[in-house]
C-alpha positions in Angstrom: 166.2 133.9 158.0 168.9 135.5 155.8 167.6 138.0 153.2 169.0 136.0 150.1 167.4 132.7 151.4 163.9 134.7 151.5 164.5 136.1 148.0 165.2 132.7 146.5 162.1 131.2 148.2 160.1 134.0 146.9 161.3 133.4 143.3 161.0 129.8 143.6 157.2 130.0 145.0 156.4 132.2 142.0 156.9 129.5 139.6 153.8 127.8 138.5 155.3 124.3 138.5 156.4 124.6 142.1 153.0 126.2 143.3 150.9 123.5 141.5 153.3 120.8 142.7 152.9 121.9 146.4 148.9 121.9 145.9 149.1 118.4 144.2 151.2 117.1 147.0 148.8 118.4 149.8 145.9 117.0 147.9 147.6 113.5 147.5 148.7 113.5 151.2 145.1 114.4 152.2 143.5 111.4 150.3 146.2 108.9 150.9 146.6 109.6 154.7 143.4 110.9 155.9 140.4 110.2 153.5 141.1 106.8 151.9 142.4 104.7 154.8 139.3 104.6 156.9 137.0 104.2 153.9 139.2 101.4 152.7 139.3 99.8 155.9 135.4 99.7 156.1 135.3 98.4 152.6 137.6 95.5 153.4 135.7 94.5 156.5 132.1 95.2 154.8 131.2 91.5 154.9 131.7 91.3 158.7 128.7 93.6 159.4 126.4 90.6 158.9 126.9 89.7 162.6 125.4 93.0 163.8 122.2 92.4 161.9 121.8 88.8 163.2 122.1 90.0 166.8 119.2 92.4 167.7 120.8 93.1 171.3 124.0 94.0 169.7 122.4 96.0 166.9 120.4 97.8 169.5 123.4 98.6 171.5 125.4 99.8 168.3 122.5 102.3 167.5 122.1 103.6 171.0 125.8 104.4 171.0 125.7 106.2 167.7 122.5 108.1 168.9 124.4 109.2 172.2 127.4 110.3 170.1 125.3 112.6 168.1 123.0 113.9 170.8 126.2 114.8 173.1 128.1 116.3 170.1 125.2 118.6 168.8 124.2 119.7 172.3 127.6 120.5 173.6 128.4 122.3 170.3 125.4 124.5 170.7 126.1 125.2 174.4 129.8 125.9 173.5 129.0 128.6 171.0 126.3 130.1 173.4 128.9 130.2 176.3 131.8 131.0 173.9 130.5 134.2 172.4 130.3 136.3 175.7 133.8 135.0 176.7 135.2 135.8 173.1 133.5 139.3 173.2 135.1 139.9 176.8 138.4 139.0 175.5 138.3 140.9 172.2 136.7 144.1 173.3 138.0 144.6 176.9 140.5 147.3 177.3 141.8 146.1 180.7 145.6 145.6 180.7 145.0 142.3 182.3 143.0 140.8 179.7 145.9 139.0 178.0 146.0 136.8 181.4 142.4 135.7 180.5 143.2 135.2 177.1 146.0 132.9 177.9 143.9 131.1 180.7 141.3 130.5 178.0 143.8 128.3 176.0 144.6 126.1 179.1 142.5 123.0 178.1 144.6 123.2 174.9 147.8 122.3 176.5 146.4 119.7 179.0 146.7 116.3 177.5 143.2 114.7 176.9 143.9 111.8 179.3 145.0 114.1 182.0 142.1 116.3 181.4 139.6 113.4 181.6 141.3 112.2 184.8 141.3 115.7 186.3 137.6 116.2 185.7 136.8 112.8 187.2 138.7 113.9 190.4 137.0 117.2 190.5 133.4 116.1 190.0 133.3 112.5 191.2 136.2 111.6 193.5 136.5 114.1 196.3 138.2 112.2 199.0 141.3 111.0 197.0 143.3 114.0 196.5 141.3 117.0 198.1 138.6 117.4 200.8 136.9 120.2 199.3 133.8 118.2 198.7 132.2 115.7 201.1 130.2 114.0 198.3 130.3 113.2 194.5 128.9 116.1 192.6 128.5 114.1 189.3 128.8 110.4 188.7 130.2 108.7 185.7 127.8 108.8 182.9 126.5 110.9 180.2 126.5 114.0 182.2 130.1 114.0 183.2 130.9 113.1 179.6 128.9 116.2 178.4 130.9 118.4 181.0 134.2 116.8 179.6 133.2 117.6 176.0 132.2 121.2 177.0 135.5 121.6 178.7 137.9 120.5 176.0 135.8 122.0 173.0 135.1 125.5 174.8 138.6 126.9 174.0 138.3 125.9 170.3 135.0 128.0 170.0 136.4 131.0 172.0 139.5 131.1 169.9 137.8 131.0 166.5 135.3 133.8 167.6 138.1 135.9 169.2 139.9 135.7 165.7 136.8 136.8 164.0 136.0 139.8 166.3 139.5 140.9 165.9 139.5 140.8 162.3 136.0 142.4 162.0 135.9 146.0 161.1 134.3 147.7 164.2 133.4 150.8 162.3 130.2 148.9 160.9 129.2 148.3 164.5 130.1 152.0 165.6 127.9 153.3 162.4 125.0 151.4 163.9 125.6 152.9 167.4 125.7 156.4 165.9 122.2 155.9 164.4 120.9 155.3 167.9 121.2 151.4 168.3 122.3 150.1 171.9 125.3 147.9 172.0 123.4 144.7 172.2 121.1 145.6 169.3 124.3 146.7 167.0 126.1 143.4 168.0 123.0 141.3 167.3 122.0 143.1 164.0 125.5 143.8 162.6 128.4 142.1 164.1 126.9 138.6 164.4 125.6 138.7 160.8 129.0 139.6 159.6 130.9 136.9 161.6 128.3 134.4 161.1 130.7 132.1 159.0 133.1 132.0 162.0 129.9 130.9 164.3 129.3 128.2 162.0 133.1 127.1 161.9 133.2 127.2 165.6 130.1 124.9 165.8 131.5 122.4 163.3 135.0 122.4 165.2 133.2 121.8 168.6 131.1 119.0 166.9 134.2 117.5 165.5 136.0 117.3 168.7 133.1 115.9 170.5 132.2 113.2 168.0 135.8 111.9 167.8 137.1 112.0 171.4 137.8 108.6 173.0 140.7 108.6 175.5 139.4 111.2 178.0 135.9 109.9 177.7 136.6 106.5 178.5 137.8 107.7 181.9 134.4 109.5 182.9 131.9 107.3 180.8 131.2 104.6 183.3 128.5 102.3 181.7 127.7 105.0 179.2 128.6 104.4 175.7 128.9 106.6 172.7 130.4 105.7 169.3 134.1 105.8 169.9 133.7 104.1 173.4 131.5 101.3 171.7 134.4 100.9 168.9 137.1 100.7 171.7 134.9 98.2 173.6 134.2 95.9 170.8 137.0 96.2 168.3 138.5 92.8 169.5 135.4 90.9 169.9 132.7 92.2 167.4 134.6 93.5 164.4 131.5 93.6 162.3 129.8 95.9 165.0 132.9 98.2 165.0 132.6 98.4 161.2 129.0 99.3 161.3 129.4 101.9 163.9 132.3 103.5 162.2 130.3 103.6 158.9 127.3 105.3 160.4 129.7 107.8 162.3 131.4 108.7 159.0 128.2 109.0 156.9 126.0 110.9 159.5 129.0 113.2 160.4 129.6 114.1 156.7 125.8 114.6 156.2 125.6 116.8 159.2 128.9 118.8 158.0 127.3 119.2 154.6 124.1 120.5 156.0 125.6 122.9 158.3 127.9 124.3 155.5 125.0 124.7 152.9 122.0 125.6 155.1 124.1 127.7 157.6 124.7 130.2 155.0 120.9 130.5 154.4 120.1 130.8 158.0 118.7 134.3 158.7 121.1 136.0 161.1 120.4 138.4 162.6 116.5 138.4 163.4 115.3 141.6 162.1 112.7 142.1 164.8 113.8 144.7 167.5 113.0 145.1 171.2 114.2 148.5 171.9 113.3 148.8 175.6 114.6 145.3 176.5 117.7 145.6 174.3 118.7 148.8 175.8 118.3 147.5 179.4 120.5 144.6 178.6 123.2 146.7 176.8 124.3 148.8 180.0 125.4 148.8 183.5 124.2 145.8 185.8 123.1 143.6 182.9 126.5 143.8 181.3 128.1 143.2 184.6 126.0 140.3 185.3 126.6 138.8 181.8 130.4 139.1 182.1 130.4 137.8 185.9 128.3 134.7 184.6 130.7 134.2 181.9 133.8 134.2 184.1 132.0 132.1 186.7 131.3 129.3 183.8 134.8 129.5 182.6 136.4 129.3 186.2 134.1 126.6 187.6 133.4 124.3 184.4 136.5 124.9 182.4 139.6 126.0 184.1 139.4 124.8 187.7 138.4 121.2 186.7 141.0 121.2 184.0 143.9 121.8 186.4 142.3 120.0 189.4 144.6 117.0 189.2 147.5 119.4 190.0 145.9 120.3 193.5 148.0 117.8 195.3 151.0 120.0 194.7 149.5 122.9 196.6 148.1 120.7 199.4 151.6 119.4 200.1 152.8 122.8 201.2 151.7 122.9 204.8 151.1 126.1 206.7 152.2 127.2 210.1 148.7 126.7 211.6 147.9 123.4 210.0 150.6 120.7 209.1 148.0 118.5 207.5 145.8 119.9 204.7 142.2 120.2 205.8 139.0 121.5 204.3 139.3 125.0 205.7 143.1 125.3 204.5 142.2 123.9 201.1 139.1 126.3 200.5 141.0 129.1 201.9 144.0 128.5 199.6 141.7 128.1 196.7 139.5 131.1 197.5 142.6 133.3 198.3 144.3 132.5 195.0 140.9 133.2 193.2 140.4 136.5 194.7 143.9 137.4 194.2 143.7 136.5 190.5 140.5 138.4 190.0 141.9 141.5 191.7 145.0 141.5 189.5 142.8 141.0 186.6 141.0 144.1 187.6 137.7 142.6 187.2 135.6 145.7 187.8 137.4 147.4 184.8 136.2 144.6 182.5 132.7 146.0 182.9 
């Protein structure tokens, strides 16, 4: 951008009228396009909710769908944060020159459309014979468990990215100071680092929760007979308008209450726990324990996030015949996948990560 244009923009942005005009526009757009429309829609259809209270089966189904939404969202958000912390730590603290490859791969579910992601996970976990003979039976049938795996997969990168950013902005001198006082790495991270980046951990939980509670398209592909809030709304929007309004209202209200509770009470949660276990924490800070932690982290990422996300693209590899086998078979497919995985891990210099 030419220097003169930049200077003009700087002068323009320094004027109070322009600055507050931009703020006011952003606030108006937020209320007009995001906040008011769903609330207004519920108010307009408020009277239609009577049909829900007059049908006990429909009311029970609606409440069950709402319960499923929040159980899945809260559980997956907790698991995402628990699994995302070691992955983010690996990306932010590793000195390997190949860590940028892992950092890039962690964002893969971001670029895969959610509908494709749902289809890919359905193929990987449930329909083995249709595109690949890797598995001879279904691992996970459509239902709540497959929905949980899907929600974990597409919200995991969000959590990792937020925590990586927090760790990169964090002044490591605080942690180094605790190390010089004799604290092992695990104790230093638990008592110093996590306490400072606690707001980012809370933000990661909220973002994972928001993604899980609102996802519909991909969830429909793997839900089967299972219904959560968005699936219930999709299934009843043309037949039971009142039920749709009722579930929408509950989802909005309870989500806002959970958001407010996390924001208010999250800052009061005592992190870290001040009690120390010197012997145990020293053992888990070095050598084999660190190797096992990072190995499990990469295994979860590859087996639950990355490979299932890209599994729908496997036919492109299966279409390439080899000299020994013109038709893809189990041995060929497994060999190709294992070979590519080992090649990737070798290039990534896995041992240097530990």
